[in-house]
C-alpha positions as a Markdown table, in Angstrom:
| # | Residue | x | y | z |
|---|---|---|---|---|
| 1 | Met | 252.3 | 150.9 | 20.8 |
| 2 | Thr | 253.1 | 150.8 | 24.5 |
| 3 | Thr | 253.0 | 153.8 | 26.9 |
| 4 | Ala | 256.8 | 153.9 | 27.0 |
| 5 | Gln | 257.0 | 154.0 | 23.2 |
| 6 | Lys | 254.4 | 156.8 | 23.1 |
| 7 | Ile | 256.4 | 158.8 | 25.6 |
| 8 | Ala | 259.6 | 158.2 | 23.6 |
| 9 | Leu | 257.9 | 159.4 | 20.4 |
| 10 | Ile | 256.6 | 162.5 | 22.1 |
| 11 | Glu | 260.1 | 163.3 | 23.5 |
| 12 | Ile | 261.7 | 162.8 | 20.1 |
| 13 | Leu | 259.1 | 165.1 | 18.4 |
| 14 | Arg | 259.8 | 167.8 | 21.0 |
| 15 | Trp | 263.6 | 167.3 | 20.5 |
| 16 | Leu | 263.2 | 167.7 | 16.7 |
| 17 | Lys | 261.2 | 170.9 | 17.2 |
| 18 | Glu | 264.0 | 172.3 | 19.4 |
| 19 | Gln | 266.5 | 171.4 | 16.7 |
| 20 | Gly | 264.5 | 173.5 | 14.2 |
| 21 | Ala | 263.2 | 170.6 | 12.1 |
| 22 | Thr | 259.6 | 170.6 | 10.8 |
| 23 | Val | 257.7 | 167.3 | 10.9 |
| 24 | Val | 256.3 | 166.6 | 7.4 |
| 25 | Ala | 254.7 | 163.2 | 8.2 |
| 26 | Leu | 254.3 | 160.8 | 11.1 |
| 27 | Phe | 253.4 | 157.1 | 10.9 |
| 28 | Ser | 253.1 | 155.4 | 14.3 |
| 29 | Ala | 252.6 | 151.6 | 13.7 |
| 30 | Pro | 254.3 | 149.2 | 14.1 |
| 31 | Thr | 257.6 | 151.2 | 14.1 |
| 32 | Pro | 257.2 | 154.9 | 14.3 |
| 33 | Val | 258.6 | 156.8 | 11.3 |
| 34 | Ile | 258.9 | 160.6 | 11.3 |
| 35 | Thr | 259.6 | 162.4 | 8.1 |
| 36 | Val | 261.2 | 165.8 | 8.6 |
| 37 | Asp | 261.9 | 168.6 | 6.1 |
| 38 | Arg | 265.7 | 168.8 | 6.7 |
| 39 | Pro | 268.4 | 166.8 | 8.5 |
| 40 | Val | 269.3 | 167.4 | 12.1 |
| 41 | Lys | 273.0 | 167.9 | 12.5 |
| 42 | Ser | 273.4 | 165.2 | 15.3 |
| 43 | Leu | 271.7 | 162.6 | 13.1 |
| 44 | Ile | 273.7 | 163.0 | 9.9 |
| 45 | Asp | 276.6 | 160.8 | 11.1 |
| 46 | Arg | 274.3 | 158.1 | 12.2 |
| 47 | Ala | 272.2 | 158.1 | 9.0 |
| 48 | Ile | 272.0 | 155.5 | 6.2 |
| 49 | Ala | 271.1 | 156.2 | 2.6 |
| 50 | Leu | 268.0 | 154.5 | 1.2 |
| 51 | Asn | 267.3 | 154.1 | -2.5 |
| 52 | Glu | 263.6 | 154.1 | -3.3 |
| 53 | Arg | 261.7 | 153.7 | -6.6 |
| 54 | Val | 258.4 | 155.5 | -6.5 |
| 55 | Asn | 256.3 | 155.6 | -9.6 |
| 56 | Gly | 259.3 | 154.8 | -11.7 |
| 57 | Leu | 261.5 | 157.6 | -10.2 |
| 58 | Asn | 264.6 | 156.8 | -8.2 |
| 59 | Lys | 264.8 | 158.8 | -4.9 |
| 60 | Val | 267.5 | 158.8 | -2.3 |
| 61 | Thr | 266.4 | 159.5 | 1.3 |
| 62 | His | 268.4 | 159.3 | 4.5 |
| 63 | Ala | 267.2 | 157.7 | 7.8 |
| 64 | Ala | 268.5 | 157.4 | 11.3 |
| 65 | Arg | 267.1 | 155.6 | 14.3 |
| 66 | Ile | 266.7 | 157.0 | 17.9 |
| 67 | Ser | 265.0 | 155.0 | 20.7 |
| 68 | Gly | 263.2 | 152.8 | 18.3 |
| 69 | Val | 261.9 | 155.7 | 16.2 |
| 70 | Cys | 263.0 | 156.1 | 12.6 |
| 71 | Ile | 263.6 | 159.6 | 11.4 |
| 72 | Lys | 263.9 | 160.2 | 7.6 |
| 73 | Trp | 264.6 | 163.2 | 5.4 |
| 74 | Gly | 266.0 | 164.4 | 2.1 |
| 75 | Ala | 264.1 | 162.8 | -0.8 |
| 76 | Thr | 266.1 | 163.7 | -3.9 |
| 77 | Glu | 265.8 | 162.3 | -7.4 |
């Protein structure tokens, strides 16, 4: 991860905190993925729905991308 990518990640984490979202998980390589507890209003329109199968259970999560960082939320069965 380059210095510019680290700075972008830190700024996005700060922005998410200002929006009231709580970071649940953070994976930083190779593409940073931040999992939050609830959607941020400005990301809902830009989000896509992802269907996942985990241990035989189907889950729907939503994800949006900002400055090369993927933000996901809302695992439902």
